[in-house]
N, CA, C, O and the ligand as a Tripos MOL2 file, in Angstrom:
@<TRIPOS>MOLECULE
protein
  309   307    78     0     0
PROTEIN
NO_CHARGES

@<TRIPOS>ATOM
      1 N         109.5540  113.1780   92.5360 N.3       1 MET1
      2 CA        108.7530  112.0400   92.0910 C.3       1 MET1
      3 C         107.7420  111.6790   93.1800 C.2       1 MET1
      4 O         108.1310  111.3260   94.2930 O.2       1 MET1
      5 N         106.4660  111.7650   92.8710 N.am      2 PRO2
      6 CA        105.4740  111.5040   93.9220 C.3       2 PRO2
      7 C         105.3610  110.0300   94.2680 C.2       2 PRO2
      8 O         105.4470  109.1560   93.4050 O.2       2 PRO2
      9 N         105.1690  109.7850   95.5300 N.am      3 LEU3
     10 CA        104.9640  108.4170   96.0170 C.3       3 LEU3
     11 C         103.5020  108.2780   96.3980 C.2       3 LEU3
     12 O         103.0030  108.9970   97.2630 O.2       3 LEU3
     13 N         102.8240  107.3500   95.7470 N.am      4 TYR4
     14 CA        101.4120  107.1490   96.0110 C.3       4 TYR4
     15 C         101.1900  105.7840   96.6460 C.2       4 TYR4
     16 O         101.9530  104.8390   96.4470 O.2       4 TYR4
     17 N         100.1130  105.7250   97.4150 N.am      5 GLU5
     18 CA         99.7490  104.4520   98.0170 C.3       5 GLU5
     19 C          98.5480  103.9030   97.2680 C.2       5 GLU5
     20 O          97.5940  104.6250   96.9790 O.2       5 GLU5
     21 N          98.6090  102.6370   96.9630 N.am      6 TYR6
     22 CA         97.5360  101.9940   96.2070 C.3       6 TYR6
     23 C          96.9840  100.8110   96.9750 C.2       6 TYR6
     24 O          97.6640  100.1880   97.7900 O.2       6 TYR6
     25 N          95.7290  100.5250   96.6860 N.am      7 GLU7
     26 CA         95.1250   99.3210   97.2460 C.3       7 GLU7
     27 C          94.5660   98.4940   96.1070 C.2       7 GLU7
     28 O          93.8680   98.9970   95.2270 O.2       7 GLU7
     29 N          94.8910   97.2130   96.1460 N.am      8 CYS8
     30 CA         94.4370   96.3080   95.1050 C.3       8 CYS8
     31 C          92.9780   95.9420   95.3360 C.2       8 CYS8
     32 O          92.5940   95.5430   96.4350 O.2       8 CYS8
     33 N          92.1700   96.0820   94.2890 N.am      9 LYS9
     34 CA         90.7570   95.7250   94.3870 C.3       9 LYS9
     35 C          90.5660   94.2200   94.3670 C.2       9 LYS9
     36 O          89.5200   93.7090   94.7680 O.2       9 LYS9
     37 N          91.5690   93.5260   93.9050 N.am     10 SER10
     38 CA         91.4460   92.0830   93.7680 C.3      10 SER10
     39 C          91.7940   91.3610   95.0670 C.2      10 SER10
     40 O          91.0250   90.5250   95.5430 O.2      10 SER10
     41 N          92.9560   91.6840   95.6410 N.am     11 CYS11
     42 CA         93.3920   90.9470   96.8310 C.3      11 CYS11
     43 C          93.5100   91.8280   98.0660 C.2      11 CYS11
     44 O          93.7540   91.3320   99.1660 O.2      11 CYS11
     45 N          93.3370   93.1400   97.8850 N.am     12 GLY12
     46 CA         93.3280   94.0310   99.0480 C.3      12 GLY12
     47 C          94.7000   94.4410   99.5470 C.2      12 GLY12
     48 O          94.8150   95.0950  100.5840 O.2      12 GLY12
     49 N          95.7380   94.0650   98.8240 N.am     13 THR13
     50 CA         97.0870   94.4330   99.2310 C.3      13 THR13
     51 C          97.3070   95.9280   99.0640 C.2      13 THR13
     52 O          96.9230   96.5200   98.0550 O.2      13 THR13
     53 N          97.9200   96.5160  100.0520 N.am     14 ARG14
     54 CA         98.2920   97.9290   99.9380 C.3      14 ARG14
     55 C          99.7850   98.0300   99.6750 C.2      14 ARG14
     56 O         100.5950   97.3260  100.2790 O.2      14 ARG14
     57 N         100.1200   98.9130   98.7680 N.am     15 PHE15
     58 CA        101.5270   99.0950   98.4520 C.3      15 PHE15
     59 C         101.7720  100.5140   98.0030 C.2      15 PHE15
     60 O         100.8580  101.2150   97.5700 O.2      15 PHE15
     61 N         103.0170  100.9250   98.1110 N.am     16 GLU16
     62 CA        103.3940  102.2590   97.6700 C.3      16 GLU16
     63 C         104.1020  102.1700   96.3430 C.2      16 GLU16
     64 O         104.8510  101.2300   96.0760 O.2      16 GLU16
     65 N         103.8530  103.1660   95.5150 N.am     17 GLN17
     66 CA        104.4180  103.1420   94.1740 C.3      17 GLN17
     67 C         104.9200  104.5330   93.8170 C.2      17 GLN17
     68 O         104.1900  105.5180   93.9250 O.2      17 GLN17
     69 N         106.1570  104.6000   93.3990 N.am     18 LEU18
     70 CA        106.6890  105.8550   92.8900 C.3      18 LEU18
     71 C         106.1920  106.0490   91.4630 C.2      18 LEU18
     72 O         106.3570  105.1740   90.6130 O.2      18 LEU18
     73 N         105.5850  107.1990   91.2110 N.am     19 ILE19
     74 CA        105.0430  107.4460   89.8810 C.3      19 ILE19
     75 C         105.9830  108.3660   89.1190 C.2      19 ILE19
     76 O         106.0090  109.5780   89.3380 O.2      19 ILE19
     77 N         106.7500  107.7710   88.2250 N.am     20 SER20
     78 CA        107.6570  108.5640   87.4130 C.3      20 SER20
     79 C         106.9710  109.0170   86.1320 C.2      20 SER20
     80 O         107.3460  110.0260   85.5340 O.2      20 SER20
     81 N         105.9770  108.2700   85.7260 N.am     21 ASP21
     82 CA        105.2350  108.5830   84.5200 C.3      21 ASP21
     83 C         103.7480  108.4650   84.8320 C.2      21 ASP21
     84 O         103.2630  107.4040   85.2240 O.2      21 ASP21
     85 N         103.0290  109.5800   84.6500 N.am     22 ARG22
     86 CA        101.6040  109.5850   84.9830 C.3      22 ARG22
     87 C         100.8050  108.5880   84.1480 C.2      22 ARG22
     88 O          99.7520  108.1110   84.5730 O.2      22 ARG22
     89 N         101.3020  108.2870   82.9840 N.am     23 ARG23
     90 CA        100.5640  107.3700   82.1070 C.3      23 ARG23
     91 C         100.8730  105.9160   82.4010 C.2      23 ARG23
     92 O         100.2210  105.0130   81.8770 O.2      23 ARG23
     93 N         101.8700  105.6970   83.2400 N.am     24 ALA24
     94 CA        102.2750  104.3220   83.5470 C.3      24 ALA24
     95 C         101.1530  103.5920   84.2740 C.2      24 ALA24
     96 O         100.4780  104.1540   85.1370 O.2      24 ALA24
     97 N         100.9750  102.3530   83.9140 N.am     25 LYS25
     98 CA         99.9710  101.5300   84.5680 C.3      25 LYS25
     99 C         100.5280  101.0180   85.8960 C.2      25 LYS25
    100 O         101.6610  100.5450   85.9860 O.2      25 LYS25
    101 N          99.6960  101.1320   86.9030 N.am     26 VAL26
    102 CA        100.0970  100.6090   88.2040 C.3      26 VAL26
    103 C          99.4180   99.2690   88.4120 C.2      26 VAL26
    104 O          98.2060   99.1320   88.2440 O.2      26 VAL26
    105 N         100.1990   98.3170   88.7700 N.am     27 ARG27
    106 CA         99.6610   96.9770   89.0260 C.3      27 ARG27
    107 C          99.9810   96.5650   90.4510 C.2      27 ARG27
    108 O         100.9550   97.0170   91.0540 O.2      27 ARG27
    109 N          99.1280   95.6930   90.9680 N.am     28 CYS28
    110 CA         99.3210   95.1670   92.3200 C.3      28 CYS28
    111 C         100.6600   94.4390   92.4080 C.2      28 CYS28
    112 O         101.0170   93.6430   91.5400 O.2      28 CYS28
    113 N         101.3820   94.7330   93.4740 N.am     29 LYS29
    114 CA        102.6830   94.0920   93.6290 C.3      29 LYS29
    115 C         102.5500   92.6420   94.0540 C.2      29 LYS29
    116 O         103.4770   91.8460   93.8990 O.2      29 LYS29
    117 N         101.3780   92.3070   94.5960 N.am     30 ALA30
    118 CA        101.1880   90.9400   95.0790 C.3      30 ALA30
    119 C         100.6610   90.0200   93.9900 C.2      30 ALA30
    120 O         101.1840   88.9230   93.7900 O.2      30 ALA30
    121 N          99.6020   90.4760   93.2720 N.am     31 CYS31
    122 CA         98.9600   89.5750   92.3140 C.3      31 CYS31
    123 C          99.0250   90.0850   90.8750 C.2      31 CYS31
    124 O          98.6450   89.3740   89.9440 O.2      31 CYS31
    125 N          99.5100   91.3290   90.6930 N.am     32 GLY32
    126 CA         99.6660   91.8440   89.3410 C.3      32 GLY32
    127 C          98.3930   92.3750   88.7240 C.2      32 GLY32
    128 O          98.3720   92.7020   87.5370 O.2      32 GLY32
    129 N          97.3370   92.4650   89.4980 N.am     33 ASP33
    130 CA         96.0640   92.9400   88.9690 C.3      33 ASP33
    131 C          96.1270   94.4500   88.7530 C.2      33 ASP33
    132 O          96.5600   95.1880   89.6370 O.2      33 ASP33
    133 N          95.6920   94.9110   87.5720 N.am     34 PRO34
    134 CA         95.7310   96.3570   87.3050 C.3      34 PRO34
    135 C          94.6000   97.1330   87.9720 C.2      34 PRO34
    136 O          94.5970   98.3630   87.9470 O.2      34 PRO34
    137 N          93.6550   96.4380   88.5580 N.am     35 ARG35
    138 CA         92.5430   97.1310   89.2000 C.3      35 ARG35
    139 C          92.9350   97.6010   90.5960 C.2      35 ARG35
    140 O          92.5490   97.0140   91.6070 O.2      35 ARG35
    141 N          93.7010   98.6590   90.6160 N.am     36 VAL36
    142 CA         94.1230   99.2120   91.8920 C.3      36 VAL36
    143 C          93.5640  100.6240   92.0290 C.2      36 VAL36
    144 O          93.3640  101.3230   91.0350 O.2      36 VAL36
    145 N          93.3210  101.0230   93.2380 N.am     37 VAL37
    146 CA         92.8400  102.3820   93.4910 C.3      37 VAL37
    147 C          93.8610  103.1150   94.3480 C.2      37 VAL37
    148 O          94.5080  102.5230   95.2130 O.2      37 VAL37
    149 N          93.9910  104.3860   94.0990 N.am     38 ARG38
    150 CA         94.9240  105.1720   94.8910 C.3      38 ARG38
    151 C          94.2640  105.5230   96.2110 C.2      38 ARG38
    152 O          93.1260  105.9910   96.2410 O.2      38 ARG38
    153 N          94.9640  105.3010   97.2760 N.am     39 VAL39
    154 CA         94.4600  105.7020   98.5840 C.3      39 VAL39
    155 C          95.3050  106.8610   99.0880 C.2      39 VAL39
    156 O          96.5090  106.9480   98.8440 O.2      39 VAL39
    157 N          94.6250  107.7370   99.7980 N.am     40 LEU40
    158 CA         95.3330  108.8960  100.3120 C.3      40 LEU40
    159 C          95.9960  108.5200  101.6310 C.2      40 LEU40
    160 O          95.3230  108.3370  102.6450 O.2      40 LEU40
    161 N          97.2920  108.4100  101.6090 N.am     41 SER41
    162 CA         98.0160  108.1330  102.8390 C.3      41 SER41
    163 C          98.0410  109.3790  103.7030 C.2      41 SER41
    164 O          97.7210  110.4720  103.2370 O.2      41 SER41
    165 N          98.4170  109.2150  104.9520 N.am     42 THR42
    166 CA         98.4600  110.3620  105.8640 C.3      42 THR42
    167 C          99.4550  111.3970  105.3770 C.2      42 THR42
    168 O          99.3020  112.5920  105.6270 O.2      42 THR42
    169 N         100.4640  110.9280  104.6870 N.am     43 PHE43
    170 CA        101.4810  111.8300  104.1670 C.3      43 PHE43
    171 C         100.8960  112.7470  103.0940 C.2      43 PHE43
    172 O         101.2470  113.9240  103.0070 O.2      43 PHE43
    173 N         100.0090  112.1950  102.2870 N.am     44 ALA44
    174 CA         99.4710  112.9450  101.1570 C.3      44 ALA44
    175 C          98.3210  113.8590  101.5700 C.2      44 ALA44
    176 O          98.0380  114.8590  100.9110 O.2      44 ALA44
    177 N          97.6590  113.4940  102.6790 N.am     45 VAL45
    178 CA         96.4920  114.2780  103.0860 C.3      45 VAL45
    179 C          96.9290  115.4960  103.8860 C.2      45 VAL45
    180 O          96.9270  115.4910  105.1170 O.2      45 VAL45
    181 N          97.2970  116.5210  103.1670 N.am     46 ILE46
    182 CA         97.6000  117.7930  103.8150 C.3      46 ILE46
    183 C          96.7600  118.8480  103.1130 C.2      46 ILE46
    184 O          97.1320  119.3630  102.0590 O.2      46 ILE46
    185 N          95.6360  119.1530  103.7100 N.am     47 SER47
    186 CA         94.7610  120.1470  103.1030 C.3      47 SER47
    187 C          95.3360  121.5350  103.3510 C.2      47 SER47
    188 O          96.0700  121.7430  104.3170 O.2      47 SER47
    189 N          95.0070  122.4780  102.4880 N.am     48 PRO48
    190 CA         95.5060  123.8400  102.6860 C.3      48 PRO48
    191 C          95.1280  124.4000  104.0510 C.2      48 PRO48
    192 O          95.9010  125.1450  104.6540 O.2      48 PRO48
    193 N          93.9480  124.0460  104.5390 N.am     49 ALA49
    194 CA         93.4900  124.5550  105.8380 C.3      49 ALA49
    195 C          94.3570  123.9970  106.9640 C.2      49 ALA49
    196 O          94.7500  124.7260  107.8760 O.2      49 ALA49
    197 N          94.6490  122.6990  106.8920 N.am     50 ALA50
    198 CA         95.4450  122.0710  107.9380 C.3      50 ALA50
    199 C          96.8670  122.6050  107.9280 C.2      50 ALA50
    200 O          97.4910  122.7690  108.9760 O.2      50 ALA50
    201 N          97.3590  122.8690  106.7550 N.am     51 GLU51
    202 CA         98.7150  123.3820  106.6370 C.3      51 GLU51
    203 C          98.7990  124.7880  107.2220 C.2      51 GLU51
    204 O          99.7650  125.1350  107.9020 O.2      51 GLU51
    205 N          97.7860  125.5810  106.9510 N.am     52 ALA52
    206 CA         97.7770  126.9510  107.4310 C.3      52 ALA52
    207 C          97.6900  126.9870  108.9540 C.2      52 ALA52
    208 O          98.3480  127.8030  109.5990 O.2      52 ALA52
    209 N          96.8780  126.1020  109.5240 N.am     53 SER53
    210 CA         96.7120  126.1110  110.9720 C.3      53 SER53
    211 C          97.9830  125.6530  111.6730 C.2      53 SER53
    212 O          98.3090  126.1370  112.7560 O.2      53 SER53
    213 N          98.7080  124.7070  111.0450 N.am     54 SER54
    214 CA         99.9220  124.2190  111.6810 C.3      54 SER54
    215 C         101.0070  125.2930  111.6430 C.2      54 SER54
    216 O         101.8570  125.3590  112.5310 O.2      54 SER54
    217 N         100.9710  126.1220  110.6210 N.am     55 GLN55
    218 CA        101.9810  127.1760  110.5370 C.3      55 GLN55
    219 C         101.6930  128.2970  111.5250 C.2      55 GLN55
    220 O         102.6110  128.9370  112.0370 O.2      55 GLN55
    221 N         100.4050  128.5280  111.7870 N.am     56 ALA56
    222 CA        100.0410  129.5950  112.7060 C.3      56 ALA56
    223 C         100.2540  129.1620  114.1560 C.2      56 ALA56
    224 O         100.3560  129.9940  115.0570 O.2      56 ALA56
    225 N         100.3170  127.8870  114.3570 N.am     57 GLU57
    226 CA        100.4520  127.3380  115.6950 C.3      57 GLU57
    227 C         101.8210  127.6730  116.2940 C.2      57 GLU57
    228 O         102.8460  127.4010  115.6690 O.2      57 GLU57
    229 N         101.8520  128.2480  117.4760 N.am     58 PRO58
    230 CA        103.1510  128.5640  118.0960 C.3      58 PRO58
    231 C         103.8330  127.3140  118.6130 C.2      58 PRO58
    232 O         103.1740  126.3250  118.9360 O.2      58 PRO58
    233 N         105.1360  127.3580  118.6900 N.am     59 GLY59
    234 CA        105.8720  126.1930  119.1820 C.3      59 GLY59
    235 C         107.1710  126.0530  118.4450 C.2      59 GLY59
    236 O         107.4030  126.7350  117.4460 O.2      59 GLY59
    237 N         108.0270  125.1720  118.9290 N.am     60 PRO60
    238 CA        109.3320  124.9940  118.2940 C.3      60 PRO60
    239 C         109.2170  124.4290  116.8910 C.2      60 PRO60
    240 O         108.2980  123.6770  116.5640 O.2      60 PRO60
    241 N         110.1650  124.8120  116.0940 N.am     61 CYS61
    242 CA        110.2020  124.3310  114.7180 C.3      61 CYS61
    243 C         110.4720  122.8400  114.6960 C.2      61 CYS61
    244 O         111.3770  122.3540  115.3740 O.2      61 CYS61
    245 N         109.6830  122.1150  113.9140 N.am     62 GLY62
    246 CA        109.8640  120.6730  113.8360 C.3      62 GLY62
    247 C         111.0810  120.2890  113.0230 C.2      62 GLY62
    248 O         111.5240  119.1420  113.0790 O.2      62 GLY62
    249 N         111.6250  121.2220  112.2750 N.am     63 VAL63
    250 CA        112.7520  120.9120  111.4010 C.3      63 VAL63
    251 C         114.0760  121.1370  112.1050 C.2      63 VAL63
    252 O         114.9400  120.2600  112.0990 O.2      63 VAL63
    253 N         114.2460  122.3080  112.7140 N.am     64 CYS64
    254 CA        115.5480  122.6510  113.2880 C.3      64 CYS64
    255 C         115.4940  122.8160  114.7980 C.2      64 CYS64
    256 O         116.5360  122.9540  115.4380 O.2      64 CYS64
    257 N         114.2760  122.8060  115.3900 N.am     65 GLY65
    258 CA        114.1770  122.9380  116.8330 C.3      65 GLY65
    259 C         114.2610  124.3670  117.3260 C.2      65 GLY65
    260 O         114.3050  124.6090  118.5320 O.2      65 GLY65
    261 N         114.2850  125.3070  116.4120 N.am     66 ALA66
    262 CA        114.3260  126.7120  116.8070 C.3      66 ALA66
    263 C         113.0250  127.0790  117.5270 C.2      66 ALA66
    264 O         111.9770  126.4960  117.2490 O.2      66 ALA66
    265 N         113.0890  128.0320  118.4380 N.am     67 PRO67
    266 CA        111.8830  128.3910  119.1990 C.3      67 PRO67
    267 C         110.7760  128.9550  118.3350 C.2      67 PRO67
    268 O         109.6090  128.8870  118.7200 O.2      67 PRO67
    269 N         111.1000  129.5040  117.1950 N.am     68 GLN68
    270 CA        110.0710  130.0170  116.3080 C.3      68 GLN68
    271 C         110.1040  129.2750  114.9990 C.2      68 GLN68
    272 O         111.1670  128.9630  114.4610 O.2      68 GLN68
    273 N         108.9190  128.9970  114.4970 N.am     69 ARG69
    274 CA        108.8540  128.2690  113.2400 C.3      69 ARG69
    275 C         109.3630  129.1070  112.0740 C.2      69 ARG69
    276 O         109.3340  130.3370  112.0990 O.2      69 ARG69
    277 N         109.8170  128.4130  111.0790 N.am     70 ARG70
    278 CA        110.2350  129.0040  109.8030 C.3      70 ARG70
    279 C         111.5550  129.7680  109.9150 C.2      70 ARG70
    280 O         111.9860  130.3910  108.9460 O.2      70 ARG70
    281 N         112.1970  129.7300  111.0750 N.am     71 MET71
    282 CA        113.4790  130.4170  111.1920 C.3      71 MET71
    283 C         114.5240  129.7450  110.3190 C.2      71 MET71
    284 O         115.3370  130.4080  109.6740 O.2      71 MET71
    285 N         114.4880  128.4110  110.3090 N.am     72 CYS72
    286 CA        115.4860  127.6800  109.5320 C.3      72 CYS72
    287 C         115.2890  127.9100  108.0420 C.2      72 CYS72
    288 O         116.2470  127.8890  107.2690 O.2      72 CYS72
    289 N         114.0390  128.1290  107.6430 N.am     73 GLU73
    290 CA        113.7790  128.3420  106.2180 C.3      73 GLU73
    291 C         114.3890  129.6580  105.7560 C.2      73 GLU73
    292 O         114.9670  129.7400  104.6720 O.2      73 GLU73
    293 N         114.2540  130.6910  106.5910 N.am     74 THR74
    294 CA        114.8040  131.9900  106.2020 C.3      74 THR74
    295 C         116.3210  131.9920  106.3100 C.2      74 THR74
    296 O         116.9980  132.6900  105.5550 O.2      74 THR74
    297 N         116.8600  131.2100  107.2510 N.am     75 ALA75
    298 CA        118.3060  131.1920  107.4580 C.3      75 ALA75
    299 C         119.0400  130.5410  106.2920 C.2      75 ALA75
    300 O         120.1960  130.8540  106.0080 O.2      75 ALA75
    301 N         118.3430  129.6350  105.6300 N.am     76 GLU76
    302 CA        119.0020  128.9270  104.5420 C.3      76 GLU76
    303 C         119.1820  129.7880  103.3050 C.2      76 GLU76
    304 O         119.9680  129.4620  102.4150 O.2      76 GLU76
    305 N         118.4470  130.8860  103.2580 N.am     77 ARG77
    306 CA        118.5410  131.7110  102.0600 C.3      77 ARG77
    307 C         119.6100  132.7830  102.2000 C.2      77 ARG77
    308 O         119.8210  133.5690  101.2760 O.2      77 ARG77
    309 ZN         96.4340   92.1900   94.3070 Zn       78 ZN78
@<TRIPOS>BOND
     1     1     2 1
     2     2     3 1
     3     3     4 2
     4     3     5 am
     5     5     6 1
     6     6     7 1
     7     7     8 2
     8     7     9 am
     9     9    10 1
    10    10    11 1
    11    11    12 2
    12    11    13 am
    13    13    14 1
    14    14    15 1
    15    15    16 2
    16    15    17 am
    17    17    18 1
    18    18    19 1
    19    19    20 2
    20    19    21 am
    21    21    22 1
    22    22    23 1
    23    23    24 2
    24    23    25 am
    25    25    26 1
    26    26    27 1
    27    27    28 2
    28    27    29 am
    29    29    30 1
    30    30    31 1
    31    31    32 2
    32    31    33 am
    33    33    34 1
    34    34    35 1
    35    35    36 2
    36    35    37 am
    37    37    38 1
    38    38    39 1
    39    39    40 2
    40    39    41 am
    41    41    42 1
    42    42    43 1
    43    43    44 2
    44    43    45 am
    45    45    46 1
    46    46    47 1
    47    47    48 2
    48    47    49 am
    49    49    50 1
    50    50    51 1
    51    51    52 2
    52    51    53 am
    53    53    54 1
    54    54    55 1
    55    55    56 2
    56    55    57 am
    57    57    58 1
    58    58    59 1
    59    59    60 2
    60    59    61 am
    61    61    62 1
    62    62    63 1
    63    63    64 2
    64    63    65 am
    65    65    66 1
    66    66    67 1
    67    67    68 2
    68    67    69 am
    69    69    70 1
    70    70    71 1
    71    71    72 2
    72    71    73 am
    73    73    74 1
    74    74    75 1
    75    75    76 2
    76    75    77 am
    77    77    78 1
    78    78    79 1
    79    79    80 2
    80    79    81 am
    81    81    82 1
    82    82    83 1
    83    83    84 2
    84    83    85 am
    85    85    86 1
    86    86    87 1
    87    87    88 2
    88    87    89 am
    89    89    90 1
    90    90    91 1
    91    91    92 2
    92    91    93 am
    93    93    94 1
    94    94    95 1
    95    95    96 2
    96    95    97 am
    97    97    98 1
    98    98    99 1
    99    99   100 2
   100    99   101 am
   101   101   102 1
   102   102   103 1
   103   103   104 2
   104   103   105 am
   105   105   106 1
   106   106   107 1
   107   107   108 2
   108   107   109 am
   109   109   110 1
   110   110   111 1
   111   111   112 2
   112   111   113 am
   113   113   114 1
   114   114   115 1
   115   115   116 2
   116   115   117 am
   117   117   118 1
   118   118   119 1
   119   119   120 2
   120   119   121 am
   121   121   122 1
   122   122   123 1
   123   123   124 2
   124   123   125 am
   125   125   126 1
   126   126   127 1
   127   127   128 2
   128   127   129 am
   129   129   130 1
   130   130   131 1
   131   131   132 2
   132   131   133 am
   133   133   134 1
   134   134   135 1
   135   135   136 2
   136   135   137 am
   137   137   138 1
   138   138   139 1
   139   139   140 2
   140   139   141 am
   141   141   142 1
   142   142   143 1
   143   143   144 2
   144   143   145 am
   145   145   146 1
   146   146   147 1
   147   147   148 2
   148   147   149 am
   149   149   150 1
   150   150   151 1
   151   151   152 2
   152   151   153 am
   153   153   154 1
   154   154   155 1
   155   155   156 2
   156   155   157 am
   157   157   158 1
   158   158   159 1
   159   159   160 2
   160   159   161 am
   161   161   162 1
   162   162   163 1
   163   163   164 2
   164   163   165 am
   165   165   166 1
   166   166   167 1
   167   167   168 2
   168   167   169 am
   169   169   170 1
   170   170   171 1
   171   171   172 2
   172   171   173 am
   173   173   174 1
   174   174   175 1
   175   175   176 2
   176   175   177 am
   177   177   178 1
   178   178   179 1
   179   179   180 2
   180   179   181 am
   181   181   182 1
   182   182   183 1
   183   183   184 2
   184   183   185 am
   185   185   186 1
   186   186   187 1
   187   187   188 2
   188   187   189 am
   189   189   190 1
   190   190   191 1
   191   191   192 2
   192   191   193 am
   193   193   194 1
   194   194   195 1
   195   195   196 2
   196   195   197 am
   197   197   198 1
   198   198   199 1
   199   199   200 2
   200   199   201 am
   201   201   202 1
   202   202   203 1
   203   203   204 2
   204   203   205 am
   205   205   206 1
   206   206   207 1
   207   207   208 2
   208   207   209 am
   209   209   210 1
   210   210   211 1
   211   211   212 2
   212   211   213 am
   213   213   214 1
   214   214   215 1
   215   215   216 2
   216   215   217 am
   217   217   218 1
   218   218   219 1
   219   219   220 2
   220   219   221 am
   221   221   222 1
   222   222   223 1
   223   223   224 2
   224   223   225 am
   225   225   226 1
   226   226   227 1
   227   227   228 2
   228   227   229 am
   229   229   230 1
   230   230   231 1
   231   231   232 2
   232   231   233 am
   233   233   234 1
   234   234   235 1
   235   235   236 2
   236   235   237 am
   237   237   238 1
   238   238   239 1
   239   239   240 2
   240   239   241 am
   241   241   242 1
   242   242   243 1
   243   243   244 2
   244   243   245 am
   245   245   246 1
   246   246   247 1
   247   247   248 2
   248   247   249 am
   249   249   250 1
   250   250   251 1
   251   251   252 2
   252   251   253 am
   253   253   254 1
   254   254   255 1
   255   255   256 2
   256   255   257 am
   257   257   258 1
   258   258   259 1
   259   259   260 2
   260   259   261 am
   261   261   262 1
   262   262   263 1
   263   263   264 2
   264   263   265 am
   265   265   266 1
   266   266   267 1
   267   267   268 2
   268   267   269 am
   269   269   270 1
   270   270   271 1
   271   271   272 2
   272   271   273 am
   273   273   274 1
   274   274   275 1
   275   275   276 2
   276   275   277 am
   277   277   278 1
   278   278   279 1
   279   279   280 2
   280   279   281 am
   281   281   282 1
   282   282   283 1
   283   283   284 2
   284   283   285 am
   285   285   286 1
   286   286   287 1
   287   287   288 2
   288   287   289 am
   289   289   290 1
   290   290   291 1
   291   291   292 2
   292   291   293 am
   293   293   294 1
   294   294   295 1
   295   295   296 2
   296   295   297 am
   297   297   298 1
   298   298   299 1
   299   299   300 2
   300   299   301 am
   301   301   302 1
   302   302   303 1
   303   303   304 2
   304   303   305 am
   305   305   306 1
   306   306   307 1
   307   307   308 2
@<TRIPOS>SUBSTRUCTURE
     1 MET1         2 RESIDUE 1 A MET
     2 PRO2         6 RESIDUE 1 A PRO
     3 LEU3        10 RESIDUE 1 A LEU
     4 TYR4        14 RESIDUE 1 A TYR
     5 GLU5        18 RESIDUE 1 A GLU
     6 TYR6        22 RESIDUE 1 A TYR
     7 GLU7        26 RESIDUE 1 A GLU
     8 CYS8        30 RESIDUE 1 A CYS
     9 LYS9        34 RESIDUE 1 A LYS
    10 SER10       38 RESIDUE 1 A SER
    11 CYS11       42 RESIDUE 1 A CYS
    12 GLY12       46 RESIDUE 1 A GLY
    13 THR13       50 RESIDUE 1 A THR
    14 ARG14       54 RESIDUE 1 A ARG
    15 PHE15       58 RESIDUE 1 A PHE
    16 GLU16       62 RESIDUE 1 A GLU
    17 GLN17       66 RESIDUE 1 A GLN
    18 LEU18       70 RESIDUE 1 A LEU
    19 ILE19       74 RESIDUE 1 A ILE
    20 SER20       78 RESIDUE 1 A SER
    21 ASP21       82 RESIDUE 1 A ASP
    22 ARG22       86 RESIDUE 1 A ARG
    23 ARG23       90 RESIDUE 1 A ARG
    24 ALA24       94 RESIDUE 1 A ALA
    25 LYS25       98 RESIDUE 1 A LYS
    26 VAL26      102 RESIDUE 1 A VAL
    27 ARG27      106 RESIDUE 1 A ARG
    28 CYS28      110 RESIDUE 1 A CYS
    29 LYS29      114 RESIDUE 1 A LYS
    30 ALA30      118 RESIDUE 1 A ALA
    31 CYS31      122 RESIDUE 1 A CYS
    32 GLY32      126 RESIDUE 1 A GLY
    33 ASP33      130 RESIDUE 1 A ASP
    34 PRO34      134 RESIDUE 1 A PRO
    35 ARG35      138 RESIDUE 1 A ARG
    36 VAL36      142 RESIDUE 1 A VAL
    37 VAL37      146 RESIDUE 1 A VAL
    38 ARG38      150 RESIDUE 1 A ARG
    39 VAL39      154 RESIDUE 1 A VAL
    40 LEU40      158 RESIDUE 1 A LEU
    41 SER41      162 RESIDUE 1 A SER
    42 THR42      166 RESIDUE 1 A THR
    43 PHE43      170 RESIDUE 1 A PHE
    44 ALA44      174 RESIDUE 1 A ALA
    45 VAL45      178 RESIDUE 1 A VAL
    46 ILE46      182 RESIDUE 1 A ILE
    47 SER47      186 RESIDUE 1 A SER
    48 PRO48      190 RESIDUE 1 A PRO
    49 ALA49      194 RESIDUE 1 A ALA
    50 ALA50      198 RESIDUE 1 A ALA
    51 GLU51      202 RESIDUE 1 A GLU
    52 ALA52      206 RESIDUE 1 A ALA
    53 SER53      210 RESIDUE 1 A SER
    54 SER54      214 RESIDUE 1 A SER
    55 GLN55      218 RESIDUE 1 A GLN
    56 ALA56      222 RESIDUE 1 A ALA
    57 GLU57      226 RESIDUE 1 A GLU
    58 PRO58      230 RESIDUE 1 A PRO
    59 GLY59      234 RESIDUE 1 A GLY
    60 PRO60      238 RESIDUE 1 A PRO
    61 CYS61      242 RESIDUE 1 A CYS
    62 GLY62      246 RESIDUE 1 A GLY
    63 VAL63      250 RESIDUE 1 A VAL
    64 CYS64      254 RESIDUE 1 A CYS
    65 GLY65      258 RESIDUE 1 A GLY
    66 ALA66      262 RESIDUE 1 A ALA
    67 PRO67      266 RESIDUE 1 A PRO
    68 GLN68      270 RESIDUE 1 A GLN
    69 ARG69      274 RESIDUE 1 A ARG
    70 ARG70      278 RESIDUE 1 A ARG
    71 MET71      282 RESIDUE 1 A MET
    72 CYS72      286 RESIDUE 1 A CYS
    73 GLU73      290 RESIDUE 1 A GLU
    74 THR74      294 RESIDUE 1 A THR
    75 ALA75      298 RESIDUE 1 A ALA
    76 GLU76      302 RESIDUE 1 A GLU
    77 ARG77      306 RESIDUE 1 A ARG
    78 ZN78       309 GROUP 0 **** ****
């Protein structure tokens, strides 16, 4: 279930919303205004280029701490 960040056009409140249904209307959690826009949080902004460069980058795995990346991914299979 994707978690999106929204900003209210009416009062400027930012909030996160789990979207279980794409057709569901998202309303501001503070004032209830439906005029909200989705903002790209840092979590969501992962471009294919950035992802590729981080994988090519040498260094310990951020997940398991192994000296080489992706070792934990292969070990789980
Ligand atoms: Zn609002």
